[in-house]
VOROSE-43740 format. One line per field, with one value per residue (C-alpha): residue number from 0; residue in three letters; x, y, z; chain. Coordinates in steps of 0.5 Angstrom, whole numbers. Layout:
BEGIN
k	c(NUM	...)
r	c(ALA	...)
xx	c(X	...)
yy	c(Y	...)
zz	c(Z	...)
c	c(A	...)
This chain:
BEGIN
k	c(0	1	2	3	4	5	6	7	8	9	10	11	12	13	14	15	16	17	18	19	20	21	22	23	24	25	26	27	28	29	30	31	32	33	34	35	36	37	38	39	40	41	42	43	44	45	46	47	48	49	50	51	52	53	54	55	56	57	58	59	60	61	62	63	64	65	66	67	68	69	70	71	72	73	74	75	76	77	78	79	80	81	82	83	84	85	86	87	88	89	90	91	92	93	94	95	96	97	98	99	100	101	102	103	104	105	106	107	108	109	110	111	112)
r	c(MET	ALA	LEU	ALA	LEU	ASN	VAL	PHE	LYS	THR	VAL	THR	SER	VAL	VAL	PRO	THR	SER	PRO	VAL	GLY	ILE	PHE	THR	ALA	SER	THR	GLY	TYR	THR	GLY	VAL	VAL	LEU	LEU	ALA	GLN	ALA	ALA	ASN	ILE	GLY	SER	ASP	THR	SER	THR	ILE	SER	PHE	SER	HIS	GLU	ARG	SER	VAL	SER	GLY	ILE	ALA	VAL	THR	THR	GLU	ILE	VAL	LYS	ASP	LEU	PRO	ILE	PRO	ALA	ASN	ASP	THR	ALA	ASN	LEU	LEU	ALA	GLY	LYS	LEU	VAL	LEU	GLU	THR	ASP	ASP	ILE	LEU	VAL	ILE	SER	SER	ASN	SER	GLY	ASN	ASN	VAL	LYS	PHE	ILE	SER	SER	ILE	LEU	GLU	THR	LEU	LYS)
xx	c(0	3	4	-1	3	0	-2	-5	-5	-7	-3	-6	-3	-4	3	6	12	17	19	15	16	9	11	16	17	15	20	19	16	18	14	12	9	4	2	4	0	-1	-7	-6	-13	-11	-12	-4	2	5	11	12	19	18	24	26	30	35	39	46	51	47	47	40	41	36	35	30	25	22	24	21	16	11	3	-1	-8	-13	-9	-5	2	4	10	13	14	14	14	19	21	22	26	25	25	26	22	18	19	14	14	11	11	4	2	-5	-7	-3	-6	-2	-5	0	-2	3	3	7	9	12	20)
yy	c(0	7	12	19	24	29	28	33	32	36	35	37	36	38	41	37	40	35	36	30	29	31	29	25	26	20	16	17	24	31	35	42	45	50	52	52	55	55	57	59	57	58	64	65	67	60	59	54	52	49	46	42	35	32	26	27	21	18	24	28	36	40	47	51	55	59	57	59	64	67	66	71	68	67	68	65	65	63	59	60	66	62	55	49	44	37	31	24	22	30	31	37	37	41	43	48	50	49	42	42	50	50	47	46	45	45	43	39	37	31	30	25	25)
zz	c(0	-2	3	3	0	5	12	17	24	30	37	43	51	58	59	65	69	67	59	55	47	45	37	34	26	23	18	11	12	13	18	18	24	22	28	36	41	49	53	61	63	70	75	76	71	68	64	58	55	48	44	38	40	35	35	33	33	38	43	44	42	45	41	46	42	48	55	61	57	62	60	64	67	62	56	50	47	40	41	33	30	23	21	23	19	23	20	21	29	31	37	40	47	52	59	64	71	72	71	69	68	61	54	48	41	35	27	23	16	14	7	4	2)
c	c(A	A	A	A	A	A	A	A	A	A	A	A	A	A	A	A	A	A	A	A	A	A	A	A	A	A	A	A	A	A	A	A	A	A	A	A	A	A	A	A	A	A	A	A	A	A	A	A	A	A	A	A	A	A	A	A	A	A	A	A	A	A	A	A	A	A	A	A	A	A	A	A	A	A	A	A	A	A	A	A	A	A	A	A	A	A	A	A	A	A	A	A	A	A	A	A	A	A	A	A	A	A	A	A	A	A	A	A	A	A	A	A	A)
């Protein structure tokens, strides 16, 4: 069976306090992150960290996109100013200082290599 040329995905998560991979780029595809937003549904300011991780010679190399970005109560933050290209096995990693108050949503286009 042939692989689909383009696959759109929506990734959602309640952001945990420990860094966790929320999306790994699929084998055979290049991922394009079209949107990455976080909403603080709590009554206090929360912070969020969002990064890209790639294994280089077996060593995980982490590149922070935002680190400890404050999001005021009942507000939303755009985590990307543009698009982000993900190669096979690249991982998006996210964490917050508030385990239940920050929600993440992302739109990703995976296109066949």
